[in-house]
Backbone as JSON Lines, residues from 0, in Angstrom:
{"i":0,"aa":"M","n":[16.85,-1.46,9.12],"ca":[15.66,-1.19,8.63],"c":[14.63,-0.1,8.75]}
{"i":1,"aa":"A","n":[15.08,0.64,9.07],"ca":[14.43,2.15,8.61],"c":[14.23,1.85,6.97]}
{"i":2,"aa":"K","n":[15.64,1.81,6.53],"ca":[15.18,1.91,4.96],"c":[14.54,1.26,4.42]}
{"i":3,"aa":"E","n":[13.9,-0.37,4.87],"ca":[13.26,-1.11,4.7],"c":[11.71,-0.96,4.93]}
{"i":4,"aa":"N","n":[11.69,-0.14,6.06],"ca":[10.09,0.57,6.52],"c":[9.81,1.32,5.19]}
{"i":5,"aa":"I","n":[10.83,2.28,4.89],"ca":[10.8,3.57,4.34],"c":[9.74,2.77,2.8]}
{"i":6,"aa":"R","n":[10.72,1.67,2.29],"ca":[10.41,1.02,0.93],"c":[8.63,0.95,1.08]}
{"i":7,"aa":"K","n":[8.7,0.19,2.2],"ca":[7.24,-0.84,1.89],"c":[6.34,-0.11,2.54]}
{"i":8,"aa":"V","n":[6.62,1.93,3.33],"ca":[5.23,2.78,3.01],"c":[5.55,3.06,1.63]}
{"i":9,"aa":"L","n":[6.93,3.25,0.64],"ca":[6.33,3.95,-0.86],"c":[5.89,2.92,-1.47]}
{"i":10,"aa":"G","n":[5.72,1.7,-0.96],"ca":[5.44,0.4,-1.97],"c":[3.72,0.45,-1.39]}
{"i":11,"aa":"V","n":[3.0,1.12,-0.59],"ca":[1.85,0.73,0.11],"c":[1.08,2.24,-1.27]}
{"i":12,"aa":"T","n":[1.9,3.07,-0.93],"ca":[1.97,4.47,-1.17],"c":[1.57,4.3,-3.24]}
{"i":13,"aa":"A","n":[3.17,3.76,-3.79],"ca":[2.58,3.84,-4.99],"c":[1.13,2.61,-5.17]}
{"i":14,"aa":"A","n":[0.94,1.22,-4.89],"ca":[0.11,0.54,-5.0],"c":[-1.2,1.45,-5.22]}
{"i":15,"aa":"V","n":[-0.96,1.98,-4.15],"ca":[-2.69,2.88,-4.19],"c":[-2.71,3.51,-5.29]}
{"i":16,"aa":"F","n":[-2.06,4.63,-5.6],"ca":[-1.64,4.96,-7.16],"c":[-1.92,4.44,-8.32]}
{"i":17,"aa":"A","n":[-1.47,2.76,-8.66],"ca":[-1.51,1.76,-9.41],"c":[-3.34,1.68,-9.22]}
{"i":18,"aa":"Q","n":[-3.64,1.67,-7.99],"ca":[-5.82,1.06,-7.78],"c":[-5.76,2.07,-8.41]}
{"i":19,"aa":"M","n":[-5.58,3.12,-8.42],"ca":[-6.68,4.05,-8.66],"c":[-6.17,4.52,-9.94]}
{"i":20,"aa":"G","n":[-5.78,3.82,-10.63],"ca":[-5.35,4.04,-12.47],"c":[-3.93,5.01,-12.69]}
{"i":21,"aa":"Q","n":[-3.59,5.62,-12.33],"ca":[-2.62,7.03,-11.95],"c":[-1.14,6.2,-12.59]}
{"i":22,"aa":"I","n":[-1.02,5.45,-12.31],"ca":[0.22,4.31,-12.69],"c":[0.39,3.08,-13.58]}
{"i":23,"aa":"S","n":[0.95,2.53,-14.06],"ca":[0.91,1.04,-14.01],"c":[1.4,0.31,-12.73]}
{"i":24,"aa":"K","n":[0.98,-0.68,-12.22],"ca":[1.33,-2.04,-11.4],"c":[2.85,-1.88,-11.64]}
{"i":25,"aa":"Q","n":[3.46,-2.23,-13.11],"ca":[4.69,-2.18,-12.76],"c":[5.57,-1.0,-12.65]}
{"i":26,"aa":"E","n":[5.16,0.43,-12.71],"ca":[5.56,1.71,-12.57],"c":[5.58,1.79,-11.1]}
{"i":27,"aa":"A","n":[4.39,1.37,-10.38],"ca":[5.07,1.3,-9.57],"c":[6.03,0.72,-8.1]}
{"i":28,"aa":"L","n":[6.19,-0.62,-8.87],"ca":[6.99,-1.5,-8.71],"c":[8.0,-1.11,-8.39]}
{"i":29,"aa":"E","n":[8.29,-0.91,-9.47],"ca":[9.95,0.1,-9.62],"c":[9.92,1.16,-8.77]}
{"i":30,"aa":"M","n":[9.04,2.14,-8.92],"ca":[9.0,3.07,-7.56],"c":[9.22,3.09,-6.26]}
{"i":31,"aa":"S","n":[9.14,2.07,-6.27],"ca":[9.19,1.2,-4.45],"c":[10.46,0.92,-4.29]}
{"i":32,"aa":"G","n":[10.65,0.59,-4.8],"ca":[12.23,-0.15,-4.6],"c":[12.43,-1.53,-4.07]}
{"i":33,"aa":"L","n":[10.97,-2.06,-4.14],"ca":[11.13,-3.13,-3.26],"c":[11.02,-4.32,-4.13]}
{"i":34,"aa":"D","n":[11.36,-5.6,-3.73],"ca":[11.27,-7.12,-5.02],"c":[10.07,-7.17,-5.03]}
{"i":35,"aa":"E","n":[9.72,-7.81,-5.68],"ca":[8.05,-8.27,-6.44],"c":[7.43,-9.16,-5.35]}
{"i":36,"aa":"K","n":[7.95,-9.61,-4.99],"ca":[7.44,-10.45,-3.52],"c":[6.59,-9.4,-2.71]}
{"i":37,"aa":"T","n":[7.7,-8.23,-2.38],"ca":[7.72,-7.46,-0.89],"c":[5.92,-6.5,-1.34]}
{"i":38,"aa":"F","n":[6.91,-6.31,-2.38],"ca":[5.54,-5.2,-2.99],"c":[4.14,-5.89,-3.47]}
{"i":39,"aa":"E","n":[4.13,-7.04,-3.72],"ca":[2.63,-7.66,-4.51],"c":[1.67,-7.54,-2.79]}
{"i":40,"aa":"E","n":[2.82,-7.81,-1.29],"ca":[2.4,-7.61,-0.28],"c":[1.72,-6.26,0.22]}
{"i":41,"aa":"A","n":[2.55,-5.87,-0.07],"ca":[2.13,-4.19,-0.14],"c":[0.99,-3.81,-0.76]}
{"i":42,"aa":"A","n":[1.07,-4.3,-2.12],"ca":[-0.59,-3.6,-2.6],"c":[-1.57,-4.93,-2.32]}
{"i":43,"aa":"H","n":[-1.43,-5.68,-1.59],"ca":[-2.39,-6.52,-1.1],"c":[-3.44,-6.19,-0.15]}
{"i":44,"aa":"K","n":[-1.91,-5.77,0.59],"ca":[-2.48,-4.52,2.24],"c":[-3.04,-3.27,1.52]}
{"i":45,"aa":"A","n":[-3.01,-2.83,0.7],"ca":[-3.77,-1.5,0.24],"c":[-4.9,-2.1,-0.45]}
{"i":46,"aa":"K","n":[-5.17,-3.04,-1.11],"ca":[-6.27,-3.63,-1.52],"c":[-7.44,-3.88,-0.65]}
{"i":47,"aa":"L","n":[-7.02,-4.49,0.76],"ca":[-7.78,-4.74,1.72],"c":[-8.03,-4.05,2.34]}
{"i":48,"aa":"A","n":[-7.23,-2.81,2.5],"ca":[-7.37,-1.46,3.57],"c":[-8.91,-0.79,2.47]}
{"i":49,"aa":"E","n":[-8.54,-0.69,1.06],"ca":[-9.71,-0.07,0.4],"c":[-11.17,-0.49,0.68]}
{"i":50,"aa":"Q","n":[-10.96,-2.18,0.35],"ca":[-11.51,-3.19,0.63],"c":[-12.74,-2.61,1.98]}
{"i":51,"aa":"E","n":[-12.27,-2.25,3.06],"ca":[-12.96,-2.26,4.37],"c":[-13.07,-1.59,4.78]}
{"i":52,"aa":"L","n":[-12.6,0.03,4.07],"ca":[-12.87,1.29,4.23],"c":[-14.33,1.45,3.26]}
{"i":53,"aa":"K","n":[-14.36,1.23,2.4],"ca":[-15.77,0.72,1.5],"c":[-16.78,0.13,1.78]}
{"i":54,"aa":"A","n":[-16.66,-1.38,3.06],"ca":[-17.92,-1.92,3.31],"c":[-18.11,-1.14,4.77]}
{"i":55,"aa":"G","n":[-17.5,-0.29,5.43],"ca":[-18.02,0.44,6.24],"c":[-18.79,1.77,5.33]}
{"i":56,"aa":"K","n":[-18.98,1.81,4.4],"ca":[-20.01,2.68,3.79],"c":[-19.84,3.98,3.96]}
{"i":57,"aa":"K","n":[-17.98,3.9,3.27],"ca":[-17.49,5.33,3.56],"c":[-16.55,5.34,2.34]}
{"i":58,"aa":"E","n":[-16.78,6.91,1.21],"ca":[-16.39,6.32,0.44],"c":[-14.61,6.57,0.72]}
{"i":59,"aa":"A","n":[-13.93,5.87,0.42],"ca":[-12.35,5.23,0.85],"c":[-10.79,6.7,-0.07]}
{"i":60,"aa":"S","n":[-10.84,7.68,0.46],"ca":[-9.75,8.61,-0.19],"c":[-8.51,7.54,-0.47]}
{"i":61,"aa":"F","n":[-7.65,8.49,-1.38],"ca":[-6.15,8.16,-0.98],"c":[-5.34,8.03,0.2]}
{"i":62,"aa":"Y","n":[-5.32,9.27,0.6],"ca":[-4.92,9.65,2.13],"c":[-5.53,7.83,3.21]}
{"i":63,"aa":"D","n":[-6.4,8.17,2.98],"ca":[-7.72,6.94,3.82],"c":[-7.34,5.41,3.44]}
{"i":64,"aa":"I","n":[-6.81,4.88,2.22],"ca":[-6.2,3.58,1.99],"c":[-4.91,3.66,2.37]}
{"i":65,"aa":"V","n":[-4.03,4.5,2.17],"ca":[-2.78,4.61,2.35],"c":[-2.74,5.04,4.0]}
{"i":66,"aa":"S","n":[-2.91,5.75,4.6],"ca":[-3.03,5.52,6.1],"c":[-3.45,3.84,6.66]}
{"i":67,"aa":"K","n":[-4.16,3.46,6.68],"ca":[-5.01,2.04,6.92],"c":[-4.19,1.45,6.6]}
{"i":68,"aa":"A","n":[-3.48,1.12,5.3],"ca":[-2.53,0.33,4.83],"c":[-1.25,0.23,5.67]}
{"i":69,"aa":"T","n":[-0.62,0.98,5.58],"ca":[0.45,1.55,6.58],"c":[0.55,1.21,7.47]}
{"i":70,"aa":"A","n":[-0.54,1.69,8.54],"ca":[-0.7,1.38,9.72],"c":[-0.69,-0.1,10.02]}
{"i":71,"aa":"E","n":[-1.61,-1.0,9.53],"ca":[-1.59,-2.47,9.54],"c":[-0.56,-3.17,8.84]}
{"i":72,"aa":"Y","n":[0.22,-2.15,8.01],"ca":[1.49,-3.13,7.64],"c":[2.61,-3.06,8.53]}
{"i":73,"aa":"M","n":[2.9,-1.88,9.09],"ca":[3.86,-1.42,9.7],"c":[3.59,-2.17,11.22]}
{"i":74,"aa":"G","n":[2.16,-1.91,11.53],"ca":[1.74,-3.03,12.79],"c":[2.63,-4.65,12.91]}
{"i":75,"aa":"L","n":[2.11,-5.04,11.79],"ca":[2.37,-6.42,11.06],"c":[4.06,-6.47,11.34]}
{"i":76,"aa":"M","n":[4.88,-5.45,10.85],"ca":[6.24,-5.77,10.76],"c":[6.5,-5.61,12.52]}
{"i":77,"aa":"N","n":[6.66,-4.8,13.51],"ca":[6.64,-5.02,14.46],"c":[6.26,-5.59,15.75]}
{"i":78,"aa":"K","n":[5.58,-6.74,15.35],"ca":[5.54,-8.06,15.78],"c":[6.43,-8.64,15.96]}
């Protein structure tokens, strides 16, 4: 379970890099080590986190997005 959780955190991090245009979505998928469906879930969480932060009139930093998305993702996994 711990290895899968680490991969999911890496997936969120890689997805944020892809959203920021630093790497391609395919590169992010490969780096995460996740299957495509799980990576899409992580990328979706990262996108939602960014939107929520921006809706709060705050310019979302890389760390803000990764932190929020990871916290929400890990919270879902622990239920």
